[in-house]
N, C-alpha and C positions, 0 to 999 in steps of 0.2 A: 143741653147735651146729656145723654145717659152715660153713666160710668158702669161698665160691665166687667166683671172679673171672671176670667176663665182660669181656674186653679190648676187643672190638668187637661190634657187633650180631649178626653172623653167624659170629663166631669160635668155636673150641672153648672149653669151660669148663676152668678150672683149680681144683683142689681142694687146700686147704692140709692137709698132714699134720703135726700138732704133734710127732709122734715123730721124724720125719726132718727137720723144719724146712725143708720144701721143697714146691713145688707139683707136683701130678700132673694130667696132662691127661685129660679125658673128652670123647668126641666130641659130646655133646649132653645134653639133659635126660633122654632115655630111658636112656642109659647111666648117667647119674647116679642114676636110680631103680634100675637093675639092680644097681649096685655098692654104693650107700650106703643108699638108702631102705629096701630090703627087709632090710637088716641092722640096723635099729633106729634109724637117723638120721631124725629127723622135722622138725627146724627148721634154717634156714640163715641166714647173713648173706651177702647178694649185694653185691658190689662192682661197680657198673654203670659203663659207659664215661663218663668225665668229659666227653666231647664232647656228651652229652645234657644237661649241666648248664648253666644260664644263670646269670650272675653280674652283679650291679650293686653298685658302691660309691657310696653316696649321702652327701651332705653334711647330710642331715636328721638331727636328733637322735633319740634313742630315743623321747622323748615325742611328737615330731612324727609318727614312724612309727606310734606307737600310735593317734594321732588319725586317721591315714589308714585304719586298719583293713586287713582282708585284701584287700578289693577294690581299695583304693588302692595297696597294695604290688604286687598283680598288674599294675596298669596301668603300673607303672614298667618292666615288661619288654615293653611294647607294641612297641617298635622292634626288639627282638632276637628275639622269639618267633615261630615259625612257627605253632604251635598257638594257638588262642584263649586270650587271657589268663585267661578265666574258668575254664579247665581247668588252671591251673598250681597246683601245690603249692609253697608258699613257706616258706622258713626264714630266720630273721634272727639274725645274729651280730654282736656288738660286739667289736671287736679294735683295740687301739692307737689309742683315741679316734676310731675310724671305725666306721661301720655298714655291714655287708655283707649283701646280700640274695641268696639262691640260690633258683632255681626249677627245677622238673622237671615235665614234662608228665604229667598224670594218666593219659593213654593208655599211656605207657611203663610206669608203675607197675603198671597193671592187666594189661598184657601179661606182665611178669615174674612177677607174682603167679599168673596163670593157668598159665604154664609150670611154675612150681614145684609147683602143685597137681596138674598132670598127672603130675609125677614123684613124687607122694605126699609132698611136702615142703611146709612152711609157712614163708614168709619172716618173720623177726622183726626184721631190720635191713636197710636198703637205703642204701648209702653210695656216694659217688663214689670211683673207684678211685685218685685222686691221694692219698687218705689212707693208701694202702699204702706210700708213700715216707716215708723219715725226715724229720723236721723240720730245716730248715737251722739251723746253730748260730749264724750271724750274721744279724741283722735288717737293717732299713732297705733291703731290696732289694740288698744287697751279695753275697749268696750264694743260689743256688738249687740244687735237687736235680733231676737229669734221669734218666729212664729211657726207653730206646728198644728196640723189637723190631719184628717184621714186622707186628704188629697195631696197636700204639699207640705214641704218644710222649707221656709224661707229665712235667710240670714242677711242682714244688712250691716255693712262695715262703715260706710261713710255716705256722703251725699250722692256719689255716682258709682259706688261699689256695693254689689250685692249678688246673690246667687241663690239657686235652688239646691238644697243640700240633700245628698243621697246617703251620706255616711258621716255623721257628726264627728266621731273621733279623728278622722283624717283632717277635718277642718281645724280642730283644736290643735292638732300637731303642727299645722302650717301657720299658726298664729302664736308664736312663742311669747309675745308681749300681752296676750289676752289675760285679763284678770276679772272681768265682769261680763255676765250675760243677762241682758234685759229681755224678759219673756212677755209676750202679749197673750191676753186671754184667748182661748179657743172659741171660735165662732161656731154656733150650732145653726148654720144657715137653713137647714131643713125646716126648722121651726121659727125662722126669722127672729132669733133672739140670741143673746150671748148666754151660754151655759155656764152657771156659776157652781163651783164645787170647791172642796177643800183639797189642798195638796197633801200628798202622803207625808206624814211626819216621821222623822227619824227618832230612833230610841236614844241615841247617844248625843253628846254635845257637838261632836264633829259634823253631824248632819243637820245642824240648825240652819234654817234659811233666814237670811237678813232681808227684812222688808222695810227698812227704814225709808226708802225712797217713796213707797207707795202709802205707807201708814195704814195698811190693811191688816187685819187679823186672819182673814181668809183669802185664799187665792184661787185661781182657776185651776182646772183639772190638768195639770202638767203631767205628761207621761212619767211613770216611775222610772223608766229606763233613762230618760233625760236627766232627772234629778240625781240618779246614781252616777251618771256620766260626769255631771258637773262637780259632784262631790269627789269623784276619783281624780279629776284634774285640778281640784282645789280652786274652783272658780266661783266667784260670788254670783248668786242668783237673785235678780231683782225682777219683781212682777210689776209691769206698767199698767196703770188703769186706763189704757186706751186700746182701741181696735184698729186694724188696718183701715186707712182712710185715703180716699182719692186726693190727688194733688191739684193745686190751682193751675189754671191755664196749661193744660196738658198738650195742647197743639203747638205750643211754643217751647216745649221741653227739648233739651239736646238729644235725648234718647228716643224721640218720636220717630218710629220707623215707618210711619204712614207716608206713602208717596203718591202725589196726585197723578192722574193719568197723563196730564200734559208734561209731567217731569219724568216720564218713563225712560228707563236707561236705554241708551243708544249704543250699539256696539262700537268700540274704538275704531275698528277697521272701517265700518260704514261712515263714521265721523271723518276719518282721514280721507276716505274716498270723496265724500261730499265737499270737503275743503279743497281737495285737488281740483275737482270739477269746477267749483266756484272760482278758484284761482285761474284756471284755464279760460273760463268765460270772461273774467275781467281782463286777462291778458289779450284775448282775441278782440274784445271791444276797444281796448287801448290801441292795439295794432291797427285796427280798421280806422280808428279816428286819426292816427298819424298819417296813414296812407291817404285818407280823404283830404286832410289838410295839405299834404304835399301835392296831390293831384289838383286841388283847387289852386294852389300857388302856380303850378306849371301851366294850368289852363289860362290863368290870368296873364302870365308872362308871354305865352304863346299868342294870345289875342292881341297883346300890345305889339309884339313883333310883326304880326300879320298886318296890322294897321300901318306901322312904319314902312314895311316893305311895299305895301300897296300904294302908299302915297309916294314912294320913290319911283315906282313904275308908272303910276298915273297921277301925276301931281295935279292935274286939272279936274279930277273926279274924286269926290268923297266916298269913302267906304260906308255903306249902309249897314247898320247894326240889325235891321229888321229882316234883311235878305240874307240867305245863305251865301257864304263866301264862294262856294262852288258855282252857284248860279250867276254870280257877278264876274267870276274869272274865266269861266269856260268859253264864252264867246270870244274873248280876247285871246285866249290861248290857242283857240282853234284857228283864228285868223292868222295869228303870228306863226303858227307851226306849218302853214302851207307854204313851203319853200318854192320859189320860181323854178320853172323847168330848166332855165339856163344853169342855175346852181346845181341842180341834180345831175345834169349832163356833165358838168365839169368834175363833180365828185365821182361819177361813174368812171371817168378816165383816170383820175388820180389814185383811187383806192387800189387798183391792181398794181400800180407802180410801187406803192408803199409796201405791199405785201411781198413784192419780189425783192426789195432792197433790204438792207440790214437795219433800217430805221424803225422806230416804234412811234405811232401817233399818240400824243398826250391830250390834245384839246383841239377843238374846231370852233371857230367863231364865224357866223355867217352874217354878212352885212349886205346891204342892197346891191353893191357892185364889187364886193371884194370877199374872198374866202381867206381866212387866216388860219394856218396850221401851225401847231407847235409840235415839233418832232424831237425825239431823243436819238442821238447818234453817238457812236463811240469816239469819233474825232471830227474835226472841222472839214476835212476833205470829203467825208460822206455827205455832209450837208451841201457843200458846193456842188458835188457831183449830182445830187438829186435835183437841185435847182436847175442845173444845166439840162438834165433829162427832161424836166418839165418844159423848158424853153424849146427843146428840139421837137417836143410834141405839139408845138404851136400854142402853148399857154404862156401868158405874160406873168412869169414868176419871178420874184425877188427874194433873196435872203436878207432879212432886215436886222435881225439881232441874234447873237449867239451868247449863251451864258453857260457856265459850268455848274454842276450840282455836287452834293456831298459824295456821291458814288464815283466821282471822277468822270462822269459823262457829260456831254454837251447837249443842251437844248437850244434849238434854233427855231425862229419864227419865219415861216415862208408865206408870203403874201401872193395870192393869185387873183389878177383882175378878171372880172366876169362881165361879159358884154350881154346886153339884153337880147341880141340876136344870137340865138343858139346854134345857127348854122355854122358849120366848120368845113374846112377844105376837104375834098374827097380823099385826097392822099392821106391826110392826117387820120380821118375816120377809119379808113381801110387798115392803117397800121395798128 
């Protein structure tokens, strides 16, 4: 994996050579392709300018931040972000009982990814470049590590705290506990070497630089303005004999802003819509399953009842399961439904009489030689009178049983004998 350092948005690129432990300059992405990509290098770790990184230190606990969710964390950067907060990639780190949030615009991530693809390379890690500086040995804001060159000024406070500095006095004002600044040598990347020179010496004892940590009599070319500023704030200046160095396993670092294409961000609204659609589909499948189960039970129960009913009607004939029920029942129903002409003739004489009376027909049972009527009447006299009317019409009618119902009415069963000889007296037919 190549380690590439982009110190500023439009600066030259620096590539780390592990064999020489030094940075080598390339003019741009095209030269990176010509020198490295075509010779077998396919992946890289890009250290982007820390000036693109947004930071927020919050008093919220980890559980509270989890309740906020991604959208809530994004809106914590609303006052400091130029890009829309919905387009921010957010990383969260807990350090020293505090919660730190870091954000990077998605447009910047996509721009660097496209640049790497044009060079025939794939980004595997995307880290802020302050991570190239060594971690200060003393915590609690008493010591910081500083690196300056023509393209950038970086400052690192702890393992996960660092930034690109645009105005050093403001930083020193915000760190009241600071008492030591460790400065790294300035890299002359254009000549692929570290430029060694002497620091500007002070004439009086107050400007003496303490180099006890490095043990060097000569130091790198630190800007005179920086030396004067440190002297003004009475800060101890220590030159470290190291240069910015890539970190190990950058793809597993907590501040890796690289996102695989398969892990692309999905809109919360689209996610909710997909969940609702999936829930509706599951509910529909469950409903269809329940309905199918109930239908299957009803079909089984109906088939059982049909077999029982068929056996009660035709005890000497078994119901065939291979033949449709309609095909077995239709001939029998057709034959049974053909009432004799004598029954039809008697019904034709009785029906008008029922309509003319105050009675109401409830049921009719046709037997080979008898018609049985169940009539509803307001009182017993109406039933007796109707039976007498049938007798006067030449019909053999008898009132066999009378019962009362819940409505206070009477139901009576009238039996009419039917003779197979349908001829009736002329006087009766004319009437």
